[in-house]
Backbone as a printed PyTorch tensor [residue, N CA C, xyz], in Angstrom:
tensor([[[ -4.3730, -59.7280,  25.9400],
         [ -5.0040, -59.0900,  24.8140],
         [ -5.6460, -57.7690,  25.2210]],

        [[ -6.2010, -57.6740,  26.3930],
         [ -6.8510, -56.4580,  26.8380],
         [ -5.8310, -55.3210,  26.8920]],

        [[ -4.6270, -55.6620,  27.2610],
         [ -3.5800, -54.6570,  27.3420],
         [ -3.2960, -54.0670,  25.9700]],

        [[ -3.2420, -54.9190,  24.9330],
         [ -3.0060, -54.4500,  23.5700],
         [ -4.1470, -53.5440,  23.1030]],

        [[ -5.3690, -53.8480,  23.4060],
         [ -6.5200, -53.0430,  23.0170],
         [ -6.4370, -51.6690,  23.6480]],

        [[ -6.1040, -51.6450,  24.9480],
         [ -5.9790, -50.3580,  25.6260],
         [ -4.8460, -49.5390,  25.0070]],

        [[ -3.7470, -50.2050,  24.6950],
         [ -2.6030, -49.5170,  24.1100],
         [ -2.9660, -48.9580,  22.7330]],

        [[ -3.6680, -49.7330,  21.9220],
         [ -4.0320, -49.2520,  20.5860],
         [ -5.0750, -48.1400,  20.6870]],

        [[ -5.9650, -48.2090,  21.6940],
         [ -6.9480, -47.1380,  21.8660],
         [ -6.2600, -45.8420,  22.2860]],

        [[ -5.2590, -45.9480,  23.1440],
         [ -4.5130, -44.7730,  23.5790],
         [ -3.7570, -44.1790,  22.3920]],

        [[ -3.1210, -45.0350,  21.5860],
         [ -2.3840, -44.5700,  20.4100],
         [ -3.3320, -43.8820,  19.4270]],

        [[ -4.5090, -44.4610,  19.2230],
         [ -5.5000, -43.8750,  18.3180],
         [ -5.9740, -42.5170,  18.8620]],

        [[ -6.2080, -42.4310,  20.1770],
         [ -6.6420, -41.1730,  20.7800],
         [ -5.5520, -40.0960,  20.6410]],

        [[ -4.2950, -40.5140,  20.8330],
         [ -3.1850, -39.5680,  20.6650],
         [ -3.1010, -39.0850,  19.2180]],

        [[ -3.2710, -39.9860,  18.2800],
         [ -3.2260, -39.6230,  16.8610],
         [ -4.3580, -38.6480,  16.5290]],

        [[ -5.5390, -38.9160,  17.0490],
         [ -6.6750, -38.0180,  16.7980],
         [ -6.4300, -36.6530,  17.4390]],

        [[ -5.8520, -36.6480,  18.6240],
         [ -5.5520, -35.3820,  19.2910],
         [ -4.4980, -34.6020,  18.5040]],

        [[ -3.5020, -35.3010,  17.9810],
         [ -2.4700, -34.6510,  17.1700],
         [ -3.0710, -34.0550,  15.9070]],

        [[ -3.9340, -34.8110,  15.2490],
         [ -4.5990, -34.3190,  14.0360],
         [ -5.4600, -33.1000,  14.3640]],

        [[ -6.1790, -33.1630,  15.4680],
         [ -7.0200, -32.0350,  15.8720],
         [ -6.1570, -30.8010,  16.1680]],

        [[ -5.0240, -30.9990,  16.8350],
         [ -4.1300, -29.8840,  17.1450],
         [ -3.5570, -29.2740,  15.8620]],

        [[ -3.1480, -30.1210,  14.9160],
         [ -2.6370, -29.6180,  13.6360],
         [ -3.7070, -28.8460,  12.8760]],

        [[ -4.9230, -29.3520,  12.8900],
         [ -6.0310, -28.6840,  12.2230],
         [ -6.2730, -27.3080,  12.8530]],

        [[ -6.2420, -27.2410,  14.1830],
         [ -6.4340, -25.9650,  14.8790],
         [ -5.3100, -24.9860,  14.5390]],

        [[ -4.0720, -25.4750,  14.4480],
         [ -2.9540, -24.6250,  14.0590],
         [ -3.1300, -24.0840,  12.6460]],

        [[ -3.5770, -24.9620,  11.7440],
         [ -3.7940, -24.5210,  10.3580],
         [ -4.8880, -23.4590,  10.2990]],

        [[ -5.9670, -23.6390,  11.0380],
         [ -7.0370, -22.6380,  11.0600],
         [ -6.5330, -21.3260,  11.6410]],

        [[ -5.7360, -21.4100,  12.6970],
         [ -5.1780, -20.2010,  13.3050],
         [ -4.2470, -19.4750,  12.3550]],

        [[ -3.4240, -20.2160,  11.6280],
         [ -2.5220, -19.6040,  10.6550],
         [ -3.3040, -18.9560,   9.5250]],

        [[ -4.3560, -19.6130,   9.0730],
         [ -5.1960, -19.0380,   8.0150],
         [ -5.8790, -17.7710,   8.4970]],

        [[ -6.3520, -17.7730,   9.7200],
         [ -7.0020, -16.5780,  10.2670],
         [ -5.9930, -15.4510,  10.4240]],

        [[ -4.7890, -15.7760,  10.8650],
         [ -3.7540, -14.7510,  11.0170],
         [ -3.3840, -14.1720,   9.6580]],

        [[ -3.2750, -15.0200,   8.6410],
         [ -2.9370, -14.5340,   7.3050],
         [ -4.0540, -13.6510,   6.7790]],

        [[ -5.2940, -14.0400,   6.9790],
         [ -6.4220, -13.2250,   6.5400],
         [ -6.4000, -11.8850,   7.2550]],

        [[ -5.9800, -11.8760,   8.5100],
         [ -5.8940, -10.6470,   9.2740],
         [ -4.8340,  -9.6980,   8.7390]],

        [[ -3.8150, -10.2130,   8.0410],
         [ -2.7780,  -9.3710,   7.4690],
         [ -3.3100,  -8.5220,   6.3330]],

        [[ -4.4620,  -8.8530,   5.7930],
         [ -5.0320,  -8.1010,   4.6920],
         [ -5.6460,  -6.7930,   5.1570]],

        [[ -5.9040,  -6.6590,   6.4410],
         [ -6.4930,  -5.4310,   6.9800],
         [ -5.7270,  -5.0360,   8.2310]],

        [[ -5.5610,  -3.7280,   8.4060],
         [ -4.8300,  -3.2300,   9.5620],
         [ -5.7640,  -2.8770,  10.7080]],

        [[ -5.2210,  -2.1890,  11.6880],
         [ -5.9860,  -1.7810,  12.8660],
         [ -7.1810,  -0.9150,  12.4780]],

        [[ -7.0550,  -0.1850,  11.3750],
         [ -8.1320,   0.6880,  10.9040],
         [ -9.2510,  -0.0850,  10.2170]],

        [[ -8.9890,  -1.3640,   9.8860],
         [ -9.9500,  -2.1530,   9.1330],
         [ -9.7940,  -1.9640,   7.6320]],

        [[ -8.8750,  -1.1030,   7.2200],
         [ -8.6240,  -0.8600,   5.8000],
         [ -7.5290,  -1.7840,   5.2940]],

        [[ -7.4750,  -2.0180,   3.9900],
         [ -6.4860,  -2.9600,   3.4440],
         [ -5.0440,  -2.4970,   3.6460]],

        [[ -4.1770,  -3.4720,   3.7970],
         [ -2.7350,  -3.2640,   3.8860],
         [ -2.1080,  -4.1310,   2.8060]],

        [[ -1.2750,  -3.6270,   1.9390],
         [ -0.8670,  -2.2370,   1.7920],
         [ -1.9210,  -1.4420,   1.0340]],

        [[ -1.7890,  -0.0990,   1.1020],
         [ -2.6490,   0.8000,   0.3320],
         [ -1.9380,   2.1360,   0.1750]],

        [[ -2.3030,   2.8430,  -0.8710],
         [ -1.7320,   4.1670,  -1.1060],
         [ -2.6200,   5.2450,  -0.4960]],

        [[ -1.9800,   6.2530,   0.0750],
         [ -2.6220,   7.4430,   0.6070],
         [ -1.7140,   8.6170,   0.2380]],

        [[ -2.0210,   9.7990,   0.7530],
         [ -1.1430,  10.9440,   0.5040],
         [ -0.9050,  11.6960,   1.8090]],

        [[  0.1450,  12.4900,   1.8060],
         [  0.4490,  13.3090,   2.9750],
         [ -0.5490,  14.4600,   3.0380]],

        [[ -1.1620,  14.6440,   4.1980],
         [ -2.1820,  15.6780,   4.3580],
         [ -1.5570,  17.0510,   4.6150]],

        [[ -0.4860,  17.0740,   5.3580],
         [  0.1160,  18.3380,   5.7920],
         [  1.3860,  18.6580,   4.9960]],

        [[  1.7850,  19.9240,   5.0470],
         [  3.0340,  20.3500,   4.4000],
         [  4.2580,  20.0130,   5.2390]],

        [[  4.0290,  19.6510,   6.4970],
         [  5.1450,  19.2600,   7.3700],
         [  4.7340,  17.9780,   8.0950]],

        [[  5.4190,  16.8890,   7.7720],
         [  5.1000,  15.5830,   8.3500],
         [  6.3780,  14.9610,   8.9030]],

        [[  6.3990,  14.7400,  10.2250],
         [  7.5220,  14.0470,  10.8600],
         [  7.3820,  12.5460,  10.6310]],

        [[  8.4550,  11.9330,  10.1860],
         [  8.4960,  10.4780,  10.0160],
         [  9.4130,   9.9480,  11.1090]],

        [[  8.8720,   9.0430,  11.9200],
         [  9.6120,   8.5430,  13.0800],
         [ 10.1300,   7.1280,  12.8470]],

        [[ 11.0890,   6.7720,  13.6640],
         [ 11.7020,   5.4340,  13.5520],
         [ 10.8070,   4.3400,  14.1250]],

        [[  9.8300,   4.6980,  14.9280],
         [  8.9190,   3.7310,  15.5210],
         [  7.5550,   4.3670,  15.7360]],

        [[  6.5750,   3.5470,  16.1350],
         [  5.1920,   4.0110,  16.2090],
         [  4.7920,   4.7070,  17.5140]],

        [[  5.5410,   5.7210,  17.9200],
         [  5.1010,   6.5980,  19.0060],
         [  5.9930,   7.8360,  19.0210]],

        [[  5.5840,   8.8420,  19.7790],
         [  6.3140,  10.1140,  19.7840],
         [  7.6480,  10.0320,  20.5190]],

        [[  7.8880,   8.9410,  21.2230],
         [  9.1600,   8.7640,  21.9090],
         [ 10.2840,   8.3800,  20.9460]],

        [[  9.9250,   7.8990,  19.7650],
         [ 10.9410,   7.5360,  18.7660],
         [ 11.4630,   8.7960,  18.0730]],

        [[ 12.7230,   8.7460,  17.6930],
         [ 13.3510,   9.8770,  17.0090],
         [ 12.6910,  10.1420,  15.6660]],

        [[ 12.7250,  11.4010,  15.2470],
         [ 12.2820,  11.7790,  13.9090],
         [ 13.4040,  11.4010,  12.9470]],

        [[ 13.0880,  10.5570,  11.9830],
         [ 14.0780,  10.1050,  11.0030],
         [ 14.2530,  11.1500,   9.9000]],

        [[ 13.1580,  11.7450,   9.4490],
         [ 13.1860,  12.8240,   8.4730],
         [ 11.8450,  13.5280,   8.4820]],

        [[ 11.7570,  14.6320,   7.7540],
         [ 10.5380,  15.4320,   7.7050],
         [ 10.1630,  15.6710,   6.2440]],

        [[  8.9120,  15.3540,   5.9020],
         [  8.4000,  15.7240,   4.5780],
         [  7.9370,  17.1710,   4.6560]],

        [[  8.2120,  17.9250,   3.6090],
         [  7.8140,  19.3320,   3.5900],
         [  6.9350,  19.6450,   2.3830]],

        [[  6.2700,  18.6410,   1.8600],
         [  5.4150,  18.8420,   0.6900],
         [  4.1490,  18.0030,   0.8370]],

        [[  3.0350,  18.6520,   1.1560],
         [  1.7670,  17.9340,   1.2710],
         [  1.3260,  17.3850,  -0.0800]],

        [[  0.5200,  16.3430,  -0.0410],
         [ -0.0050,  15.7380,  -1.2540],
         [  0.8520,  14.6260,  -1.8220]],

        [[  2.0500,  14.4400,  -1.3090],
         [  2.9450,  13.4090,  -1.8380],
         [  2.3550,  12.0290,  -1.5640]],

        [[  2.3510,  11.1130,  -2.5680],
         [  1.8170,   9.7710,  -2.3460],
         [  2.7680,   8.9180,  -1.5180]],

        [[  2.2000,   8.1560,  -0.5930],
         [  2.9580,   7.1850,   0.2040],
         [  2.1270,   5.9120,   0.3160]],

        [[  2.7990,   4.8190,   0.5970],
         [  2.1260,   3.5300,   0.7390],
         [  2.1460,   3.1170,   2.2000]],

        [[  0.9800,   2.8090,   2.7450],
         [  0.9080,   2.2830,   4.1030],
         [  1.2330,   0.8000,   4.0420]],

        [[  2.2550,   0.3930,   4.8090],
         [  2.6910,  -1.0010,   4.8030],
         [  2.3720,  -1.7220,   6.1100]],

        [[  2.0210,  -0.9680,   7.1510],
         [  1.6510,  -1.5740,   8.4400],
         [  0.9220,  -0.5360,   9.2740]],

        [[  0.1770,  -1.0240,  10.2700],
         [ -0.5310,  -0.1570,  11.2030],
         [ -0.2850,  -0.6520,  12.6170]],

        [[ -0.1350,   0.2970,  13.5360],
         [ -0.0520,  -0.0200,  14.9580],
         [ -0.8160,   1.0690,  15.6900]],

        [[ -1.9560,   0.7100,  16.2350],
         [ -2.8500,   1.6580,  16.8860],
         [ -3.1090,   2.8250,  15.9300]],

        [[ -2.7520,   4.0610,  16.3040],
         [ -2.9960,   5.2260,  15.4450],
         [ -1.7970,   5.6030,  14.5820]],

        [[ -0.8300,   4.7270,  14.5060],
         [  0.3840,   4.9860,  13.7260],
         [  0.3730,   4.1430,  12.4600]],

        [[  0.9460,   4.7060,  11.3820],
         [  1.0210,   4.0110,  10.0970],
         [  2.4720,   3.9890,   9.6400]],

        [[  2.9380,   2.7850,   9.2840],
         [  4.2700,   2.6870,   8.6770],
         [  4.0860,   2.9640,   7.1960]],

        [[  4.8370,   3.9240,   6.6920],
         [  4.7030,   4.3040,   5.2920],
         [  6.0070,   4.0400,   4.5350]],

        [[  5.8460,   3.9080,   3.2220],
         [  7.0000,   3.7750,   2.3240],
         [  6.8070,   4.8080,   1.2200]],

        [[  7.8810,   5.4910,   0.8570],
         [  7.7740,   6.4640,  -0.2300],
         [  8.3430,   5.8770,  -1.5220]],

        [[  8.3460,   6.6790,  -2.5760],
         [  8.7710,   6.1850,  -3.8880],
         [ 10.2470,   5.8050,  -3.9270]],

        [[ 11.0400,   6.3030,  -2.9740],
         [ 12.4550,   5.9310,  -2.8910],
         [ 12.6630,   4.6380,  -2.1100]],

        [[ 11.5960,   4.1320,  -1.4850],
         [ 11.6920,   2.9160,  -0.6890],
         [ 11.9660,   3.1780,   0.7850]],

        [[ 12.0670,   4.4400,   1.1820],
         [ 12.3100,   4.7780,   2.5900],
         [ 11.0430,   4.5080,   3.3930]],

        [[ 11.2180,   3.9340,   4.6050],
         [ 10.0770,   3.6180,   5.4590],
         [ 10.2300,   4.2430,   6.8330]],

        [[  9.0970,   4.6140,   7.3970],
         [  9.0610,   5.1640,   8.7430],
         [  7.6200,   5.2370,   9.2160]],

        [[  7.4330,   5.7430,  10.4320],
         [  6.1120,   5.7740,  11.0600],
         [  5.5740,   7.2000,  11.1330]],

        [[  4.2810,   7.3420,  10.8140],
         [  3.5990,   8.6310,  10.7830],
         [  2.2940,   8.4990,  11.5510]],

        [[  1.9180,   9.5570,  12.2810],
         [  0.6350,   9.5660,  12.9730],
         [ -0.4800,   9.6430,  11.9370]],

        [[ -1.5330,   8.8550,  12.1290],
         [ -2.5770,   8.6800,  11.1220],
         [ -3.2350,   9.9740,  10.6610]],

        [[ -3.3690,  10.9650,  11.5450],
         [ -4.0720,  12.1930,  11.1640],
         [ -3.2710,  13.0590,  10.1870]],

        [[ -2.0160,  12.7130,   9.9410],
         [ -1.1890,  13.4500,   8.9870],
         [ -1.3030,  12.8740,   7.5800]],

        [[ -2.1550,  11.8550,   7.4220],
         [ -2.3460,  11.1990,   6.1330],
         [ -3.7630,  11.4230,   5.6390]],

        [[ -3.9240,  11.4090,   4.3340],
         [ -5.2230,  11.6000,   3.7010],
         [ -5.5320,  10.4220,   2.7890]],

        [[ -6.7890,  10.0750,   2.6880],
         [ -7.2140,   9.0280,   1.7580],
         [ -7.2420,   9.5030,   0.3190]],

        [[ -6.9890,  10.7960,   0.0930],
         [ -6.9680,  11.3500,  -1.2620],
         [ -5.8380,  10.6910,  -2.0520]],

        [[ -6.1860,  10.1570,  -3.2180],
         [ -5.1880,   9.4600,  -4.0250],
         [ -4.4360,  10.4410,  -4.9130]],

        [[ -3.1420,  10.4170,  -4.7710],
         [ -2.2510,  11.1770,  -5.6360],
         [ -1.2340,  10.2110,  -6.2140]],

        [[ -0.5550,  10.6460,  -7.2500],
         [  0.4960,   9.8180,  -7.8380],
         [  1.6030,  10.7320,  -8.3400]],

        [[  2.8120,  10.2210,  -8.3380],
         [  3.9790,  10.9590,  -8.8220],
         [  4.4750,  10.2920, -10.0930]],

        [[  4.8790,  11.1140, -11.0360],
         [  5.4490,  10.5980, -12.2770],
         [  6.7800,   9.9440, -11.9320]],

        [[  6.9510,   8.7130, -12.4000],
         [  8.1830,   7.9770, -12.1440],
         [  8.6570,   7.3990, -13.4740]],

        [[  9.7940,   7.8860, -13.9400],
         [ 10.3160,   7.5030, -15.2460],
         [ 11.6640,   6.8110, -15.1080]],

        [[ 12.0690,   6.1030, -16.1550],
         [ 13.3480,   5.3890, -16.1230],
         [ 14.5250,   6.3490, -16.0880]],

        [[ 14.4010,   7.4540, -16.8180],
         [ 15.4650,   8.4490, -16.8650],
         [ 14.9080,   9.7880, -16.3930]],

        [[ 15.6920,  10.5040, -15.6140],
         [ 15.2360,  11.7930, -15.0870],
         [ 15.0570,  12.8300, -16.1850]],

        [[ 15.6280,  12.5870, -17.3610],
         [ 15.4930,  13.5440, -18.4580],
         [ 14.2880,  13.2350, -19.3470]],

        [[ 13.6620,  12.0710, -19.1360],
         [ 12.4660,  11.7190, -19.9160],
         [ 11.2890,  12.5850, -19.5030]],

        [[ 10.3100,  12.6820, -20.3860],
         [  9.0580,  13.3670, -20.0850],
         [  7.9180,  12.3900, -20.3410]],

        [[  6.9170,  12.4070, -19.4750],
         [  5.7570,  11.5210, -19.6150],
         [  4.6410,  12.2740, -20.3260]],

        [[  4.1810,  11.7770, -21.4770],
         [  3.0950,  12.4690, -22.1700],
         [  1.7560,  12.2820, -21.4550]],

        [[  0.9920,  13.3550, -21.3920],
         [ -0.3720,  13.3300, -20.8780],
         [ -1.2730,  13.4560, -22.0980]],

        [[ -2.2060,  12.5170, -22.2420],
         [ -3.0640,  12.4530, -23.4200],
         [ -4.4720,  12.9570, -23.1170]],

        [[ -5.1640,  13.3580, -24.1750],
         [ -6.5400,  13.8410, -24.0460],
         [ -7.4900,  12.7040, -23.6800]],

        [[ -7.1690,  11.4950, -24.1240],
         [ -7.9890,  10.3050, -23.8420],
         [ -7.0560,   9.1560, -23.4360]],

        [[ -7.5880,   8.1010, -22.8710],
         [ -6.7310,   6.9570, -22.5080],
         [ -6.3650,   6.1360, -23.7510]],

        [[ -5.5830,   6.7630, -24.6100],
         [ -5.2150,   6.1700, -25.8970],
         [ -3.9160,   6.8400, -26.3510]],

        [[ -2.8980,   6.0590, -26.6180],
         [ -1.5940,   6.6040, -27.0130],
         [ -1.6720,   7.3980, -28.3130]],

        [[ -2.7100,   7.1830, -29.1270],
         [ -2.8640,   7.9010, -30.3910],
         [ -3.5880,   9.2400, -30.2170]],

        [[ -4.1350,   9.4950, -29.0230],
         [ -4.8580,  10.7530, -28.8030],
         [ -3.8620,  11.9000, -28.6230]],

        [[ -4.3800,  13.1120, -28.7080],
         [ -3.5410,  14.3150, -28.6170],
         [ -2.8050,  14.3760, -27.2810]],

        [[ -1.5530,  14.8220, -27.3450],
         [ -0.7580,  15.0430, -26.1400],
         [ -1.0620,  16.4550, -25.6500]],

        [[ -1.5370,  16.5520, -24.3990],
         [ -1.9220,  17.8580, -23.8420],
         [ -0.8590,  18.4370, -22.9160]],

        [[  0.0720,  17.6080, -22.4610],
         [  1.1550,  18.0720, -21.5830],
         [  2.2410,  16.9990, -21.5530]],

        [[  3.3970,  17.3910, -21.0930],
         [  4.5030,  16.4480, -20.8560],
         [  5.0250,  16.7420, -19.4510]],

        [[  5.0990,  15.6880, -18.6350],
         [  5.4460,  15.8630, -17.2200],
         [  6.8280,  15.3090, -16.9120]],

        [[  7.5340,  16.0220, -16.0460],
         [  8.8480,  15.6030, -15.5860],
         [  8.7280,  14.5860, -14.4530]],

        [[  9.8250,  13.9140, -14.2170],
         [  9.9660,  13.0120, -13.0660],
         [  9.5850,  13.7510, -11.7880]],

        [[  8.7490,  13.1350, -10.9490],
         [  8.4200,  13.6980,  -9.6420],
         [  7.2120,  14.6090,  -9.6180]],

        [[  6.6430,  14.9520, -10.7750],
         [  5.4440,  15.7850, -10.7740],
         [  4.3120,  14.9900, -10.1190]],

        [[  3.5740,  15.6370,  -9.2180],
         [  2.5010,  14.9840,  -8.4760],
         [  1.1560,  15.5400,  -8.9410]],

        [[  0.1900,  14.6490,  -9.0840],
         [ -1.1610,  15.0530,  -9.4390],
         [ -2.1770,  14.2270,  -8.6820]],

        [[ -3.4250,  14.6640,  -8.7340],
         [ -4.5260,  13.9340,  -8.1110],
         [ -5.0230,  12.8690,  -9.0690]],

        [[ -5.1570,  11.6480,  -8.5780],
         [ -5.6740,  10.5490,  -9.3870],
         [ -7.1920,  10.6640,  -9.4260]],

        [[ -7.7260,  10.8690, -10.6100],
         [ -9.1780,  11.0080, -10.7870],
         [ -9.8220,   9.6680, -11.1210]],

        [[ -9.1000,   8.8600, -11.8870],
         [ -9.6450,   7.5840, -12.3340],
         [ -8.5120,   6.7420, -12.9270]],

        [[ -8.6050,   5.4210, -12.7990],
         [ -7.6540,   4.5100, -13.4560],
         [ -8.4280,   3.3590, -14.0800]],

        [[ -8.0100,   2.9660, -15.2720],
         [ -8.6670,   1.8710, -15.9910],
         [ -7.9620,   0.5390, -15.7820]],

        [[ -6.7830,   0.5620, -15.2210],
         [ -5.9560,  -0.6370, -15.1050],
         [ -4.7180,  -0.5150, -15.9760]],

        [[ -4.7690,   0.3670, -16.9920],
         [ -3.6060,   0.6380, -17.8380],
         [ -3.3480,   2.1390, -17.9940]],

        [[ -4.3790,   2.9580, -17.7860],
         [ -4.2850,   4.4100, -17.8880],
         [ -4.8930,   5.0450, -16.6350]],

        [[ -4.3450,   6.2070, -16.2450],
         [ -4.9290,   6.9710, -15.1440],
         [ -5.1610,   8.4040, -15.5930]],

        [[ -6.2920,   8.9400, -15.1760],
         [ -6.5480,  10.3610, -15.3960],
         [ -5.9480,  11.0840, -14.2010]],

        [[ -5.0130,  11.9730, -14.4940],
         [ -4.2510,  12.6860, -13.4800],
         [ -4.4500,  14.1840, -13.6980]],

        [[ -4.7400,  14.9000, -12.6260],
         [ -4.9400,  16.3470, -12.7180],
         [ -4.0130,  17.0350, -11.7280]],

        [[ -3.4500,  18.1390, -12.1560],
         [ -2.5620,  18.8900, -11.2880],
         [ -2.4370,  20.3250, -11.7590]],

        [[ -1.4030,  20.9770, -11.3090],
         [ -1.1740,  22.3770, -11.6290],
         [ -0.8510,  22.5340, -13.1200]],

        [[ -1.8510,  22.9190, -13.9000],
         [ -1.6490,  23.1620, -15.3260],
         [ -1.8380,  21.9570, -16.2240]],

        [[ -2.3140,  20.8470, -15.7040],
         [ -2.5600,  19.6760, -16.5510],
         [ -3.7480,  18.8740, -16.0370]],

        [[ -4.4100,  18.1900, -16.9460],
         [ -5.5070,  17.2720, -16.6380],
         [ -5.6610,  16.3700, -17.8390]],

        [[ -5.3090,  15.1100, -17.6820],
         [ -5.4020,  14.1830, -18.8010],
         [ -5.0160,  12.7800, -18.3850]],

        [[ -4.7820,  11.9740, -19.3840],
         [ -4.5190,  10.5480, -19.1820],
         [ -3.0460,  10.2370, -19.3740]],

        [[ -2.5130,   9.4440, -18.4430],
         [ -1.1140,   9.0260, -18.4830],
         [ -1.0610,   7.5130, -18.2820]],

        [[ -0.1110,   6.8720, -18.9210],
         [  0.0110,   5.4250, -18.7680],
         [  0.2880,   5.1020, -17.2980]],

        [[ -0.4500,   4.1420, -16.7950],
         [ -0.4090,   3.8170, -15.3650],
         [  0.9790,   3.3830, -14.9080]],

        [[  1.7340,   2.7180, -15.7680],
         [  3.0550,   2.2290, -15.3570],
         [  4.0930,   3.3520, -15.2400]],

        [[  3.7030,   4.5840, -15.5430],
         [  4.5930,   5.7310, -15.3770],
         [  4.3040,   6.4880, -14.0750]],

        [[  3.4830,   5.8970, -13.2200],
         [  3.0840,   6.5520, -11.9770],
         [  3.4620,   5.7310, -10.7560]],

        [[  3.8580,   6.4300,  -9.7030],
         [  4.0290,   5.8090,  -8.3950],
         [  2.9300,   6.3760,  -7.5070]],

        [[  2.1030,   5.4680,  -6.9860],
         [  0.9660,   5.8720,  -6.1630],
         [ -0.2800,   5.0920,  -6.5460]],

        [[ -0.1520,   4.2610,  -7.5790],
         [ -1.2150,   3.3410,  -7.9890],
         [ -0.5630,   1.9910,  -8.2620]],

        [[ -1.2950,   0.9320,  -7.9990],
         [ -0.7610,  -0.4070,  -8.2160],
         [ -0.9350,  -0.8150,  -9.6750]],

        [[ -0.0450,  -1.6700, -10.1920],
         [ -0.2230,  -2.1650, -11.5570],
         [ -1.5890,  -2.8500, -11.7100]],

        [[ -2.3040,  -2.4640, -12.7300],
         [ -3.6080,  -3.0660, -12.9860],
         [ -4.7420,  -2.5650, -12.1010]],

        [[ -4.4490,  -1.6650, -11.1540],
         [ -5.4810,  -1.1650, -10.2470],
         [ -6.4880,  -0.3060, -11.0010]],

        [[ -7.7530,  -0.5030, -10.6600],
         [ -8.8240,   0.3050, -11.2380],
         [ -9.3760,   1.2130, -10.1480]],

        [[ -9.5350,   2.4810, -10.4920],
         [-10.0670,   3.4750,  -9.5630],
         [-11.1930,   4.2020, -10.2730]],

        [[-12.3390,   4.2390,  -9.6320],
         [-13.5000,   4.9380, -10.2220],
         [-13.6590,   6.3040,  -9.6200]]])
């Protein structure tokens, strides 16, 4: 009988150790997932930023040894940071292209580009965040402006020759439902 008691105690200890190991794995996975919400900078991932410079090299990997995949030649363009590695940021543009950029070439200034279903459509800019308010401008696909404020359905966008409210779902550079003060 003593042998059976020892055997059952060993089995119970193994079961408890297995449960403890599974619990530790679950906690580690939860901590790792929580860590995915913030990058090396401590800022949220993903997030929108804009290009700071008029010439930005986009590389295939997060260091200067990687080839330049393409070059942006227009500062202020909105991009989405999708990952961080040390001082490098993986960005995605409105076309879905991704590459790595050195952090100092990016700005926290929020900009957005008009994105429409058809390239021949025009996006109305309103005097107030209300479709019934006066139309103050009509913007083509790809026009970029500074995001001044978003309500979750409308954004106040200002740029060269315009300043007004545009429906948020017509912009690339802000998330659906995002509020910006």
